[in-house]
CHARMM internal coordinates of N, CA and C (Angstrom, degrees):
IC EDIT
DIST 1 N 1 CA 1.5407
DIST 1 CA 1 C 1.5134
ANGL 1 N 1 CA 1 C 105.52
DIST 1 C 2 N 1.3117
ANGL 1 CA 1 C 2 N 117.26
DIHE 1 N 1 CA 1 C 2 N 141.21
DIST 2 N 2 CA 1.5381
ANGL 1 C 2 N 2 CA 118.43
DIHE 1 CA 1 C 2 N 2 CA 169.82
DIST 2 CA 2 C 1.3930
ANGL 2 N 2 CA 2 C 104.20
DIHE 1 C 2 N 2 CA 2 C -136.95
DIST 2 C 3 N 1.3394
ANGL 2 CA 2 C 3 N 115.86
DIHE 2 N 2 CA 2 C 3 N 161.11
DIST 3 N 3 CA 1.4659
ANGL 2 C 3 N 3 CA 122.06
DIHE 2 CA 2 C 3 N 3 CA 177.22
DIST 3 CA 3 C 1.6290
ANGL 3 N 3 CA 3 C 105.97
DIHE 2 C 3 N 3 CA 3 C -145.85
DIST 3 C 4 N 1.2167
ANGL 3 CA 3 C 4 N 115.73
DIHE 3 N 3 CA 3 C 4 N 147.69
DIST 4 N 4 CA 1.5347
ANGL 3 C 4 N 4 CA 114.68
DIHE 3 CA 3 C 4 N 4 CA -179.56
DIST 4 CA 4 C 1.5083
ANGL 4 N 4 CA 4 C 113.02
DIHE 3 C 4 N 4 CA 4 C -62.21
DIST 4 C 5 N 1.2638
ANGL 4 CA 4 C 5 N 113.92
DIHE 4 N 4 CA 4 C 5 N -20.81
DIST 5 N 5 CA 1.5276
ANGL 4 C 5 N 5 CA 117.46
DIHE 4 CA 4 C 5 N 5 CA -173.25
DIST 5 CA 5 C 1.6194
ANGL 5 N 5 CA 5 C 110.02
DIHE 4 C 5 N 5 CA 5 C -90.83
DIST 5 C 6 N 1.4064
ANGL 5 CA 5 C 6 N 116.73
DIHE 5 N 5 CA 5 C 6 N -23.89
DIST 6 N 6 CA 1.4090
ANGL 5 C 6 N 6 CA 114.24
DIHE 5 CA 5 C 6 N 6 CA 179.38
DIST 6 CA 6 C 1.5289
ANGL 6 N 6 CA 6 C 108.07
DIHE 5 C 6 N 6 CA 6 C -141.70
DIST 6 C 7 N 1.2735
ANGL 6 CA 6 C 7 N 116.81
DIHE 6 N 6 CA 6 C 7 N 125.50
DIST 7 N 7 CA 1.4838
ANGL 6 C 7 N 7 CA 118.39
DIHE 6 CA 6 C 7 N 7 CA -177.69
DIST 7 CA 7 C 1.5347
ANGL 7 N 7 CA 7 C 108.63
DIHE 6 C 7 N 7 CA 7 C -71.67
DIST 7 C 8 N 1.3080
ANGL 7 CA 7 C 8 N 121.19
DIHE 7 N 7 CA 7 C 8 N 163.19
DIST 8 N 8 CA 1.3640
ANGL 7 C 8 N 8 CA 124.90
DIHE 7 CA 7 C 8 N 8 CA -178.15
DIST 8 CA 8 C 1.5543
ANGL 8 N 8 CA 8 C 115.29
DIHE 7 C 8 N 8 CA 8 C -56.17
DIST 8 C 9 N 1.3424
ANGL 8 CA 8 C 9 N 114.63
DIHE 8 N 8 CA 8 C 9 N -34.30
DIST 9 N 9 CA 1.4613
ANGL 8 C 9 N 9 CA 117.63
DIHE 8 CA 8 C 9 N 9 CA 178.17
DIST 9 CA 9 C 1.5549
ANGL 9 N 9 CA 9 C 109.91
DIHE 8 C 9 N 9 CA 9 C -62.49
DIST 9 C 10 N 1.3576
ANGL 9 CA 9 C 10 N 116.58
DIHE 9 N 9 CA 9 C 10 N -44.01
DIST 10 N 10 CA 1.4593
ANGL 9 C 10 N 10 CA 118.88
DIHE 9 CA 9 C 10 N 10 CA -179.16
DIST 10 CA 10 C 1.4700
ANGL 10 N 10 CA 10 C 115.35
DIHE 9 C 10 N 10 CA 10 C -70.62
DIST 10 C 11 N 1.3419
ANGL 10 CA 10 C 11 N 115.28
DIHE 10 N 10 CA 10 C 11 N -31.48
DIST 11 N 11 CA 1.4573
ANGL 10 C 11 N 11 CA 120.51
DIHE 10 CA 10 C 11 N 11 CA 171.26
DIST 11 CA 11 C 1.5327
ANGL 11 N 11 CA 11 C 111.98
DIHE 10 C 11 N 11 CA 11 C -64.72
DIST 11 C 12 N 1.2636
ANGL 11 CA 11 C 12 N 114.68
DIHE 11 N 11 CA 11 C 12 N -43.66
DIST 12 N 12 CA 1.5588
ANGL 11 C 12 N 12 CA 116.63
DIHE 11 CA 11 C 12 N 12 CA 176.62
DIST 12 CA 12 C 1.4608
ANGL 12 N 12 CA 12 C 109.72
DIHE 11 C 12 N 12 CA 12 C -66.98
DIST 12 C 13 N 1.3645
ANGL 12 CA 12 C 13 N 123.88
DIHE 12 N 12 CA 12 C 13 N -33.58
DIST 13 N 13 CA 1.4154
ANGL 12 C 13 N 13 CA 122.56
DIHE 12 CA 12 C 13 N 13 CA -176.80
DIST 13 CA 13 C 1.5914
ANGL 13 N 13 CA 13 C 112.60
DIHE 12 C 13 N 13 CA 13 C -75.35
DIST 13 C 14 N 1.3507
ANGL 13 CA 13 C 14 N 112.27
DIHE 13 N 13 CA 13 C 14 N -29.69
DIST 14 N 14 CA 1.4814
ANGL 13 C 14 N 14 CA 119.07
DIHE 13 CA 13 C 14 N 14 CA -173.78
DIST 14 CA 14 C 1.6691
ANGL 14 N 14 CA 14 C 108.08
DIHE 13 C 14 N 14 CA 14 C -86.44
DIST 14 C 15 N 1.3148
ANGL 14 CA 14 C 15 N 114.33
DIHE 14 N 14 CA 14 C 15 N -24.87
DIST 15 N 15 CA 1.4795
ANGL 14 C 15 N 15 CA 120.27
DIHE 14 CA 14 C 15 N 15 CA -176.54
DIST 15 CA 15 C 1.5521
ANGL 15 N 15 CA 15 C 111.38
DIHE 14 C 15 N 15 CA 15 C -49.90
DIST 15 C 16 N 1.2645
ANGL 15 CA 15 C 16 N 119.65
DIHE 15 N 15 CA 15 C 16 N -51.03
DIST 16 N 16 CA 1.4828
ANGL 15 C 16 N 16 CA 120.78
DIHE 15 CA 15 C 16 N 16 CA -177.58
DIST 16 CA 16 C 1.5872
ANGL 16 N 16 CA 16 C 110.59
DIHE 15 C 16 N 16 CA 16 C -64.50
DIST 16 C 17 N 1.2073
ANGL 16 CA 16 C 17 N 116.63
DIHE 16 N 16 CA 16 C 17 N -31.49
DIST 17 N 17 CA 1.4770
ANGL 16 C 17 N 17 CA 118.17
DIHE 16 CA 16 C 17 N 17 CA 179.84
DIST 17 CA 17 C 1.5562
ANGL 17 N 17 CA 17 C 109.26
DIHE 16 C 17 N 17 CA 17 C -69.69
DIST 17 C 18 N 1.4138
ANGL 17 CA 17 C 18 N 117.05
DIHE 17 N 17 CA 17 C 18 N -43.11
DIST 18 N 18 CA 1.4484
ANGL 17 C 18 N 18 CA 118.39
DIHE 17 CA 17 C 18 N 18 CA 172.46
DIST 18 CA 18 C 1.5539
ANGL 18 N 18 CA 18 C 110.43
DIHE 17 C 18 N 18 CA 18 C -64.02
DIST 18 C 19 N 1.1915
ANGL 18 CA 18 C 19 N 121.40
DIHE 18 N 18 CA 18 C 19 N -40.70
DIST 19 N 19 CA 1.4805
ANGL 18 C 19 N 19 CA 122.67
DIHE 18 CA 18 C 19 N 19 CA -177.58
DIST 19 CA 19 C 1.5356
ANGL 19 N 19 CA 19 C 106.53
DIHE 18 C 19 N 19 CA 19 C -64.39
DIST 19 C 20 N 1.2740
ANGL 19 CA 19 C 20 N 121.98
DIHE 19 N 19 CA 19 C 20 N -40.77
DIST 20 N 20 CA 1.4538
ANGL 19 C 20 N 20 CA 124.40
DIHE 19 CA 19 C 20 N 20 CA 178.36
DIST 20 CA 20 C 1.4486
ANGL 20 N 20 CA 20 C 113.76
DIHE 19 C 20 N 20 CA 20 C -66.70
DIST 20 C 21 N 1.3243
ANGL 20 CA 20 C 21 N 116.99
DIHE 20 N 20 CA 20 C 21 N -40.25
DIST 21 N 21 CA 1.4215
ANGL 20 C 21 N 21 CA 126.39
DIHE 20 CA 20 C 21 N 21 CA 178.28
DIST 21 CA 21 C 1.5501
ANGL 21 N 21 CA 21 C 110.07
DIHE 20 C 21 N 21 CA 21 C -64.40
DIST 21 C 22 N 1.2814
ANGL 21 CA 21 C 22 N 116.64
DIHE 21 N 21 CA 21 C 22 N -50.89
DIST 22 N 22 CA 1.4650
ANGL 21 C 22 N 22 CA 119.07
DIHE 21 CA 21 C 22 N 22 CA -179.70
DIST 22 CA 22 C 1.5266
ANGL 22 N 22 CA 22 C 112.78
DIHE 21 C 22 N 22 CA 22 C -66.77
DIST 22 C 23 N 1.2432
ANGL 22 CA 22 C 23 N 119.18
DIHE 22 N 22 CA 22 C 23 N -35.33
DIST 23 N 23 CA 1.4686
ANGL 22 C 23 N 23 CA 122.83
DIHE 22 CA 22 C 23 N 23 CA 174.95
DIST 23 CA 23 C 1.5035
ANGL 23 N 23 CA 23 C 111.27
DIHE 22 C 23 N 23 CA 23 C -66.06
DIST 23 C 24 N 1.3270
ANGL 23 CA 23 C 24 N 115.50
DIHE 23 N 23 CA 23 C 24 N -46.45
DIST 24 N 24 CA 1.4693
ANGL 23 C 24 N 24 CA 119.37
DIHE 23 CA 23 C 24 N 24 CA 178.87
DIST 24 CA 24 C 1.5464
ANGL 24 N 24 CA 24 C 115.21
DIHE 23 C 24 N 24 CA 24 C -65.11
DIST 24 C 25 N 1.3050
ANGL 24 CA 24 C 25 N 113.03
DIHE 24 N 24 CA 24 C 25 N -46.02
DIST 25 N 25 CA 1.5311
ANGL 24 C 25 N 25 CA 118.07
DIHE 24 CA 24 C 25 N 25 CA -167.04
DIST 25 CA 25 C 1.6330
ANGL 25 N 25 CA 25 C 108.17
DIHE 24 C 25 N 25 CA 25 C -89.20
DIST 25 C 26 N 1.2853
ANGL 25 CA 25 C 26 N 114.46
DIHE 25 N 25 CA 25 C 26 N -39.10
DIST 26 N 26 CA 1.4123
ANGL 25 C 26 N 26 CA 117.75
DIHE 25 CA 25 C 26 N 26 CA -172.65
DIST 26 CA 26 C 1.5748
ANGL 26 N 26 CA 26 C 118.00
DIHE 25 C 26 N 26 CA 26 C -120.87
DIST 26 C 27 N 1.3645
ANGL 26 CA 26 C 27 N 114.33
DIHE 26 N 26 CA 26 C 27 N 4.81
DIST 27 N 27 CA 1.4821
ANGL 26 C 27 N 27 CA 122.72
DIHE 26 CA 26 C 27 N 27 CA 177.99
DIST 27 CA 27 C 1.5258
ANGL 27 N 27 CA 27 C 108.58
DIHE 26 C 27 N 27 CA 27 C 57.76
DIST 27 C 28 N 1.3449
ANGL 27 CA 27 C 28 N 118.80
DIHE 27 N 27 CA 27 C 28 N 39.34
DIST 28 N 28 CA 1.4500
ANGL 27 C 28 N 28 CA 122.86
DIHE 27 CA 27 C 28 N 28 CA -178.57
DIST 28 CA 28 C 1.5592
ANGL 28 N 28 CA 28 C 108.22
DIHE 27 C 28 N 28 CA 28 C -116.88
DIST 28 C 29 N 1.3401
ANGL 28 CA 28 C 29 N 111.68
DIHE 28 N 28 CA 28 C 29 N 127.83
DIST 29 N 29 CA 1.4454
ANGL 28 C 29 N 29 CA 115.99
DIHE 28 CA 28 C 29 N 29 CA -179.17
DIST 29 CA 29 C 1.5168
ANGL 29 N 29 CA 29 C 107.34
DIHE 28 C 29 N 29 CA 29 C -98.77
DIST 29 C 30 N 1.3594
ANGL 29 CA 29 C 30 N 118.08
DIHE 29 N 29 CA 29 C 30 N 133.22
DIST 30 N 30 CA 1.4842
ANGL 29 C 30 N 30 CA 121.57
DIHE 29 CA 29 C 30 N 30 CA -179.32
DIST 30 CA 30 C 1.5513
ANGL 30 N 30 CA 30 C 105.98
DIHE 29 C 30 N 30 CA 30 C -134.73
DIST 30 C 31 N 1.3566
ANGL 30 CA 30 C 31 N 108.19
DIHE 30 N 30 CA 30 C 31 N 136.37
DIST 31 N 31 CA 1.4267
ANGL 30 C 31 N 31 CA 114.60
DIHE 30 CA 30 C 31 N 31 CA 178.93
DIST 31 CA 31 C 1.5447
ANGL 31 N 31 CA 31 C 110.23
DIHE 30 C 31 N 31 CA 31 C -73.72
DIST 31 C 32 N 1.3861
ANGL 31 CA 31 C 32 N 115.65
DIHE 31 N 31 CA 31 C 32 N 162.23
DIST 32 N 32 CA 1.4937
ANGL 31 C 32 N 32 CA 121.75
DIHE 31 CA 31 C 32 N 32 CA -174.03
DIST 32 CA 32 C 1.5310
ANGL 32 N 32 CA 32 C 107.92
DIHE 31 C 32 N 32 CA 32 C -58.85
DIST 32 C 33 N 1.3222
ANGL 32 CA 32 C 33 N 122.07
DIHE 32 N 32 CA 32 C 33 N -47.33
DIST 33 N 33 CA 1.4115
ANGL 32 C 33 N 33 CA 123.21
DIHE 32 CA 32 C 33 N 33 CA -178.18
DIST 33 CA 33 C 1.5414
ANGL 33 N 33 CA 33 C 111.09
DIHE 32 C 33 N 33 CA 33 C -61.34
DIST 33 C 34 N 1.3575
ANGL 33 CA 33 C 34 N 116.07
DIHE 33 N 33 CA 33 C 34 N -41.68
DIST 34 N 34 CA 1.4314
ANGL 33 C 34 N 34 CA 120.39
DIHE 33 CA 33 C 34 N 34 CA -178.84
DIST 34 CA 34 C 1.5412
ANGL 34 N 34 CA 34 C 109.35
DIHE 33 C 34 N 34 CA 34 C -65.76
DIST 34 C 35 N 1.3617
ANGL 34 CA 34 C 35 N 114.71
DIHE 34 N 34 CA 34 C 35 N -38.85
DIST 35 N 35 CA 1.4614
ANGL 34 C 35 N 35 CA 116.75
DIHE 34 CA 34 C 35 N 35 CA -178.28
DIST 35 CA 35 C 1.5276
ANGL 35 N 35 CA 35 C 109.26
DIHE 34 C 35 N 35 CA 35 C -66.77
DIST 35 C 36 N 1.3088
ANGL 35 CA 35 C 36 N 119.83
DIHE 35 N 35 CA 35 C 36 N -38.00
DIST 36 N 36 CA 1.4138
ANGL 35 C 36 N 36 CA 123.40
DIHE 35 CA 35 C 36 N 36 CA -179.74
DIST 36 CA 36 C 1.6351
ANGL 36 N 36 CA 36 C 110.01
DIHE 35 C 36 N 36 CA 36 C -66.64
DIST 36 C 37 N 1.3356
ANGL 36 CA 36 C 37 N 113.18
DIHE 36 N 36 CA 36 C 37 N -37.34
DIST 37 N 37 CA 1.4146
ANGL 36 C 37 N 37 CA 120.64
DIHE 36 CA 36 C 37 N 37 CA 175.55
DIST 37 CA 37 C 1.5442
ANGL 37 N 37 CA 37 C 111.14
DIHE 36 C 37 N 37 CA 37 C -60.24
DIST 37 C 38 N 1.3676
ANGL 37 CA 37 C 38 N 117.89
DIHE 37 N 37 CA 37 C 38 N -47.74
DIST 38 N 38 CA 1.3941
ANGL 37 C 38 N 38 CA 123.18
DIHE 37 CA 37 C 38 N 38 CA -175.55
DIST 38 CA 38 C 1.5246
ANGL 38 N 38 CA 38 C 104.15
DIHE 37 C 38 N 38 CA 38 C -65.69
DIST 38 C 39 N 1.3065
ANGL 38 CA 38 C 39 N 118.55
DIHE 38 N 38 CA 38 C 39 N -47.75
DIST 39 N 39 CA 1.4712
ANGL 38 C 39 N 39 CA 120.66
DIHE 38 CA 38 C 39 N 39 CA -174.71
DIST 39 CA 39 C 1.5396
ANGL 39 N 39 CA 39 C 110.35
DIHE 38 C 39 N 39 CA 39 C -59.09
DIST 39 C 40 N 1.3665
ANGL 39 CA 39 C 40 N 115.55
DIHE 39 N 39 CA 39 C 40 N -44.82
DIST 40 N 40 CA 1.4940
ANGL 39 C 40 N 40 CA 121.37
DIHE 39 CA 39 C 40 N 40 CA 174.04
DIST 40 CA 40 C 1.5159
ANGL 40 N 40 CA 40 C 113.41
DIHE 39 C 40 N 40 CA 40 C -54.81
DIST 40 C 41 N 1.3537
ANGL 40 CA 40 C 41 N 118.91
DIHE 40 N 40 CA 40 C 41 N -47.33
DIST 41 N 41 CA 1.3632
ANGL 40 C 41 N 41 CA 127.49
DIHE 40 CA 40 C 41 N 41 CA 176.06
DIST 41 CA 41 C 1.4535
ANGL 41 N 41 CA 41 C 110.87
DIHE 40 C 41 N 41 CA 41 C -52.18
DIST 41 C 42 N 1.4038
ANGL 41 CA 41 C 42 N 111.38
DIHE 41 N 41 CA 41 C 42 N -55.93
DIST 42 N 42 CA 1.4966
ANGL 41 C 42 N 42 CA 114.54
DIHE 41 CA 41 C 42 N 42 CA -173.68
DIST 42 CA 42 C 1.4572
ANGL 42 N 42 CA 42 C 110.85
DIHE 41 C 42 N 42 CA 42 C -67.27
DIST 42 C 43 N 1.3158
ANGL 42 CA 42 C 43 N 120.08
DIHE 42 N 42 CA 42 C 43 N -37.49
DIST 43 N 43 CA 1.4144
ANGL 42 C 43 N 43 CA 120.81
DIHE 42 CA 42 C 43 N 43 CA 177.13
DIST 43 CA 43 C 1.6163
ANGL 43 N 43 CA 43 C 117.39
DIHE 42 C 43 N 43 CA 43 C -63.13
DIST 43 C 44 N 1.3267
ANGL 43 CA 43 C 44 N 110.44
DIHE 43 N 43 CA 43 C 44 N -33.81
DIST 44 N 44 CA 1.4270
ANGL 43 C 44 N 44 CA 116.58
DIHE 43 CA 43 C 44 N 44 CA 177.98
DIST 44 CA 44 C 1.5530
ANGL 44 N 44 CA 44 C 111.44
DIHE 43 C 44 N 44 CA 44 C -73.64
DIST 44 C 45 N 1.2559
ANGL 44 CA 44 C 45 N 114.87
DIHE 44 N 44 CA 44 C 45 N -25.77
DIST 45 N 45 CA 1.5550
ANGL 44 C 45 N 45 CA 120.27
DIHE 44 CA 44 C 45 N 45 CA 179.52
DIST 45 CA 45 C 1.4887
ANGL 45 N 45 CA 45 C 111.20
DIHE 44 C 45 N 45 CA 45 C -86.85
DIST 45 C 46 N 1.4326
ANGL 45 CA 45 C 46 N 117.00
DIHE 45 N 45 CA 45 C 46 N -42.85
DIST 46 N 46 CA 1.4229
ANGL 45 C 46 N 46 CA 121.45
DIHE 45 CA 45 C 46 N 46 CA -169.94
DIST 46 CA 46 C 1.6187
ANGL 46 N 46 CA 46 C 110.99
DIHE 45 C 46 N 46 CA 46 C -90.43
DIST 46 C 47 N 1.2916
ANGL 46 CA 46 C 47 N 116.10
DIHE 46 N 46 CA 46 C 47 N -43.83
DIST 47 N 47 CA 1.3848
ANGL 46 C 47 N 47 CA 118.10
DIHE 46 CA 46 C 47 N 47 CA -172.93
DIST 47 CA 47 C 1.6003
ANGL 47 N 47 CA 47 C 113.53
DIHE 46 C 47 N 47 CA 47 C -51.65
DIST 47 C 48 N 1.3043
ANGL 47 CA 47 C 48 N 121.31
DIHE 47 N 47 CA 47 C 48 N -48.63
DIST 48 N 48 CA 1.4348
ANGL 47 C 48 N 48 CA 120.42
DIHE 47 CA 47 C 48 N 48 CA -177.60
DIST 48 CA 48 C 1.5605
ANGL 48 N 48 CA 48 C 108.53
DIHE 47 C 48 N 48 CA 48 C -60.05
DIST 48 C 49 N 1.3915
ANGL 48 CA 48 C 49 N 117.25
DIHE 48 N 48 CA 48 C 49 N -36.08
DIST 49 N 49 CA 1.4705
ANGL 48 C 49 N 49 CA 116.48
DIHE 48 CA 48 C 49 N 49 CA -179.65
DIST 49 CA 49 C 1.5552
ANGL 49 N 49 CA 49 C 111.06
DIHE 48 C 49 N 49 CA 49 C -67.50
DIST 49 C 50 N 1.3594
ANGL 49 CA 49 C 50 N 116.13
DIHE 49 N 49 CA 49 C 50 N -41.58
DIST 50 N 50 CA 1.4230
ANGL 49 C 50 N 50 CA 121.06
DIHE 49 CA 49 C 50 N 50 CA -179.71
DIST 50 CA 50 C 1.5664
ANGL 50 N 50 CA 50 C 110.29
DIHE 49 C 50 N 50 CA 50 C -66.32
DIST 50 C 51 N 1.3260
ANGL 50 CA 50 C 51 N 114.11
DIHE 50 N 50 CA 50 C 51 N -42.36
DIST 51 N 51 CA 1.4267
ANGL 50 C 51 N 51 CA 120.39
DIHE 50 CA 50 C 51 N 51 CA 178.08
DIST 51 CA 51 C 1.5303
ANGL 51 N 51 CA 51 C 110.31
DIHE 50 C 51 N 51 CA 51 C -55.44
DIST 51 C 52 N 1.3609
ANGL 51 CA 51 C 52 N 114.49
DIHE 51 N 51 CA 51 C 52 N -53.52
DIST 52 N 52 CA 1.3628
ANGL 51 C 52 N 52 CA 122.55
DIHE 51 CA 51 C 52 N 52 CA -178.32
DIST 52 CA 52 C 1.5136
ANGL 52 N 52 CA 52 C 113.21
DIHE 51 C 52 N 52 CA 52 C -54.16
DIST 52 C 53 N 1.3552
ANGL 52 CA 52 C 53 N 113.34
DIHE 52 N 52 CA 52 C 53 N -49.22
DIST 53 N 53 CA 1.3602
ANGL 52 C 53 N 53 CA 119.30
DIHE 52 CA 52 C 53 N 53 CA 178.77
DIST 53 CA 53 C 1.5551
ANGL 53 N 53 CA 53 C 116.17
DIHE 52 C 53 N 53 CA 53 C -60.23
DIST 53 C 54 N 1.2816
ANGL 53 CA 53 C 54 N 115.04
DIHE 53 N 53 CA 53 C 54 N -44.17
DIST 54 N 54 CA 1.4727
ANGL 53 C 54 N 54 CA 123.59
DIHE 53 CA 53 C 54 N 54 CA 171.32
DIST 54 CA 54 C 1.4560
ANGL 54 N 54 CA 54 C 111.86
DIHE 53 C 54 N 54 CA 54 C -52.97
DIST 54 C 55 N 1.2879
ANGL 54 CA 54 C 55 N 118.80
DIHE 54 N 54 CA 54 C 55 N -54.10
DIST 55 N 55 CA 1.4638
ANGL 54 C 55 N 55 CA 124.00
DIHE 54 CA 54 C 55 N 55 CA -177.60
DIST 55 CA 55 C 1.6540
ANGL 55 N 55 CA 55 C 110.91
DIHE 54 C 55 N 55 CA 55 C -64.60
DIST 55 C 56 N 1.3715
ANGL 55 CA 55 C 56 N 115.80
DIHE 55 N 55 CA 55 C 56 N -37.31
DIST 56 N 56 CA 1.3889
ANGL 55 C 56 N 56 CA 116.49
DIHE 55 CA 55 C 56 N 56 CA 177.68
DIST 56 CA 56 C 1.5387
ANGL 56 N 56 CA 56 C 110.19
DIHE 55 C 56 N 56 CA 56 C -68.76
DIST 56 C 57 N 1.3471
ANGL 56 CA 56 C 57 N 116.61
DIHE 56 N 56 CA 56 C 57 N -38.54
DIST 57 N 57 CA 1.5672
ANGL 56 C 57 N 57 CA 114.30
DIHE 56 CA 56 C 57 N 57 CA -177.85
DIST 57 CA 57 C 1.4949
ANGL 57 N 57 CA 57 C 106.42
DIHE 56 C 57 N 57 CA 57 C -74.06
DIST 57 C 58 N 1.1957
ANGL 57 CA 57 C 58 N 124.89
DIHE 57 N 57 CA 57 C 58 N -32.05
DIST 58 N 58 CA 1.5053
ANGL 57 C 58 N 58 CA 124.46
DIHE 57 CA 57 C 58 N 58 CA 179.63
DIST 58 CA 58 C 1.4769
ANGL 58 N 58 CA 58 C 104.91
DIHE 57 C 58 N 58 CA 58 C -69.23
DIST 58 C 59 N 1.3340
ANGL 58 CA 58 C 59 N 124.79
DIHE 58 N 58 CA 58 C 59 N -45.06
DIST 59 N 59 CA 1.4325
ANGL 58 C 59 N 59 CA 124.47
DIHE 58 CA 58 C 59 N 59 CA 176.74
DIST 59 CA 59 C 1.4535
ANGL 59 N 59 CA 59 C 113.11
DIHE 58 C 59 N 59 CA 59 C -58.90
DIST 59 C 60 N 1.2273
ANGL 59 CA 59 C 60 N 123.36
DIHE 59 N 59 CA 59 C 60 N -41.50
DIST 60 N 60 CA 1.3878
ANGL 59 C 60 N 60 CA 129.57
DIHE 59 CA 59 C 60 N 60 CA 177.86
DIST 60 CA 60 C 1.5183
ANGL 60 N 60 CA 60 C 111.36
DIHE 59 C 60 N 60 CA 60 C -59.01
DIST 60 C 61 N 1.3511
ANGL 60 CA 60 C 61 N 113.19
DIHE 60 N 60 CA 60 C 61 N -47.43
DIST 61 N 61 CA 1.5035
ANGL 60 C 61 N 61 CA 119.74
DIHE 60 CA 60 C 61 N 61 CA 174.68
DIST 61 CA 61 C 1.5441
ANGL 61 N 61 CA 61 C 111.53
DIHE 60 C 61 N 61 CA 61 C -60.99
DIST 61 C 62 N 1.2909
ANGL 61 CA 61 C 62 N 117.16
DIHE 61 N 61 CA 61 C 62 N -46.31
DIST 62 N 62 CA 1.4623
ANGL 61 C 62 N 62 CA 119.66
DIHE 61 CA 61 C 62 N 62 CA 174.92
DIST 62 CA 62 C 1.5670
ANGL 62 N 62 CA 62 C 114.88
DIHE 61 C 62 N 62 CA 62 C -58.61
DIST 62 C 63 N 1.2773
ANGL 62 CA 62 C 63 N 116.68
DIHE 62 N 62 CA 62 C 63 N -37.41
DIST 63 N 63 CA 1.4745
ANGL 62 C 63 N 63 CA 120.88
DIHE 62 CA 62 C 63 N 63 CA 173.34
DIST 63 CA 63 C 1.5357
ANGL 63 N 63 CA 63 C 111.97
DIHE 62 C 63 N 63 CA 63 C -64.93
DIST 63 C 64 N 1.2545
ANGL 63 CA 63 C 64 N 113.64
DIHE 63 N 63 CA 63 C 64 N -40.24
DIST 64 N 64 CA 1.5707
ANGL 63 C 64 N 64 CA 119.02
DIHE 63 CA 63 C 64 N 64 CA 175.53
DIST 64 CA 64 C 1.5334
ANGL 64 N 64 CA 64 C 108.90
DIHE 63 C 64 N 64 CA 64 C -58.15
DIST 64 C 65 N 1.3424
ANGL 64 CA 64 C 65 N 114.18
DIHE 64 N 64 CA 64 C 65 N -51.97
DIST 65 N 65 CA 1.4178
ANGL 64 C 65 N 65 CA 121.48
DIHE 64 CA 64 C 65 N 65 CA -177.17
DIST 65 CA 65 C 1.5896
ANGL 65 N 65 CA 65 C 111.94
DIHE 64 C 65 N 65 CA 65 C -57.97
DIST 65 C 66 N 1.4383
ANGL 65 CA 65 C 66 N 116.68
DIHE 65 N 65 CA 65 C 66 N -39.00
DIST 66 N 66 CA 1.3036
ANGL 65 C 66 N 66 CA 121.28
DIHE 65 CA 65 C 66 N 66 CA -177.75
DIST 66 CA 66 C 1.5927
ANGL 66 N 66 CA 66 C 109.47
DIHE 65 C 66 N 66 CA 66 C -70.32
DIST 66 C 67 N 1.2743
ANGL 66 CA 66 C 67 N 118.13
DIHE 66 N 66 CA 66 C 67 N -37.90
DIST 67 N 67 CA 1.3864
ANGL 66 C 67 N 67 CA 124.13
DIHE 66 CA 66 C 67 N 67 CA 179.28
DIST 67 CA 67 C 1.5187
ANGL 67 N 67 CA 67 C 110.67
DIHE 66 C 67 N 67 CA 67 C -62.04
DIST 67 C 68 N 1.3758
ANGL 67 CA 67 C 68 N 113.15
DIHE 67 N 67 CA 67 C 68 N -41.15
DIST 68 N 68 CA 1.5161
ANGL 67 C 68 N 68 CA 118.50
DIHE 67 CA 67 C 68 N 68 CA 174.35
DIST 68 CA 68 C 1.5200
ANGL 68 N 68 CA 68 C 112.40
DIHE 67 C 68 N 68 CA 68 C -57.17
DIST 68 C 69 N 1.3106
ANGL 68 CA 68 C 69 N 115.65
DIHE 68 N 68 CA 68 C 69 N -40.64
DIST 69 N 69 CA 1.4852
ANGL 68 C 69 N 69 CA 121.13
DIHE 68 CA 68 C 69 N 69 CA -178.31
DIST 69 CA 69 C 1.5005
ANGL 69 N 69 CA 69 C 109.89
DIHE 68 C 69 N 69 CA 69 C -68.64
DIST 69 C 70 N 1.3370
ANGL 69 CA 69 C 70 N 119.69
DIHE 69 N 69 CA 69 C 70 N -27.85
DIST 70 N 70 CA 1.4372
ANGL 69 C 70 N 70 CA 121.31
DIHE 69 CA 69 C 70 N 70 CA -171.66
DIST 70 CA 70 C 1.5596
ANGL 70 N 70 CA 70 C 111.19
DIHE 69 C 70 N 70 CA 70 C -95.65
DIST 70 C 71 N 1.3393
ANGL 70 CA 70 C 71 N 117.51
DIHE 70 N 70 CA 70 C 71 N -8.70
DIST 71 N 71 CA 1.3592
ANGL 70 C 71 N 71 CA 120.92
DIHE 70 CA 70 C 71 N 71 CA 172.96
DIST 71 CA 71 C 1.4871
ANGL 71 N 71 CA 71 C 117.08
DIHE 70 C 71 N 71 CA 71 C -65.97
DIST 71 C 72 N 1.3121
ANGL 71 CA 71 C 72 N 118.69
DIHE 71 N 71 CA 71 C 72 N 137.54
DIST 72 N 72 CA 1.4974
ANGL 71 C 72 N 72 CA 117.28
DIHE 71 CA 71 C 72 N 72 CA -178.92
DIST 72 CA 72 C 1.4930
ANGL 72 N 72 CA 72 C 110.10
DIHE 71 C 72 N 72 CA 72 C -68.23
DIST 72 C 73 N 1.2788
ANGL 72 CA 72 C 73 N 117.09
DIHE 72 N 72 CA 72 C 73 N 144.86
DIST 73 N 73 CA 1.5067
ANGL 72 C 73 N 73 CA 122.72
DIHE 72 CA 72 C 73 N 73 CA -175.97
DIST 73 CA 73 C 1.5959
ANGL 73 N 73 CA 73 C 113.36
DIHE 72 C 73 N 73 CA 73 C -77.89
DIST 73 C 74 N 1.3072
ANGL 73 CA 73 C 74 N 113.74
DIHE 73 N 73 CA 73 C 74 N -3.27
DIST 74 N 74 CA 1.5304
ANGL 73 C 74 N 74 CA 115.82
DIHE 73 CA 73 C 74 N 74 CA 177.68
DIST 74 CA 74 C 1.4839
ANGL 74 N 74 CA 74 C 110.50
DIHE 73 C 74 N 74 CA 74 C 85.48
DIST 74 C 75 N 1.2420
ANGL 74 CA 74 C 75 N 123.15
DIHE 74 N 74 CA 74 C 75 N 10.38
DIST 75 N 75 CA 1.4894
ANGL 74 C 75 N 75 CA 125.49
DIHE 74 CA 74 C 75 N 75 CA 175.21
DIST 75 CA 75 C 1.4494
ANGL 75 N 75 CA 75 C 111.03
DIHE 74 C 75 N 75 CA 75 C -83.87
END
COOR INIT
IC SEED 1 N 1 CA 1 C
IC BUILD
């Protein structure tokens, strides 16, 4: 499984963490492939939203900075 948000190496590295979390919190056992599939699915659904939010927040801060530059200095 691959996703544009996480390369296969990162999916493989994160899978054991997801497996441990699900086992500890929900008493659910998930195989390595299934864990990678779930991570890929979540990344594909969540990453675009998080990315858009980050870009929007940064754009708003840049707009604020530009307004500060345009304000008269009071002289």
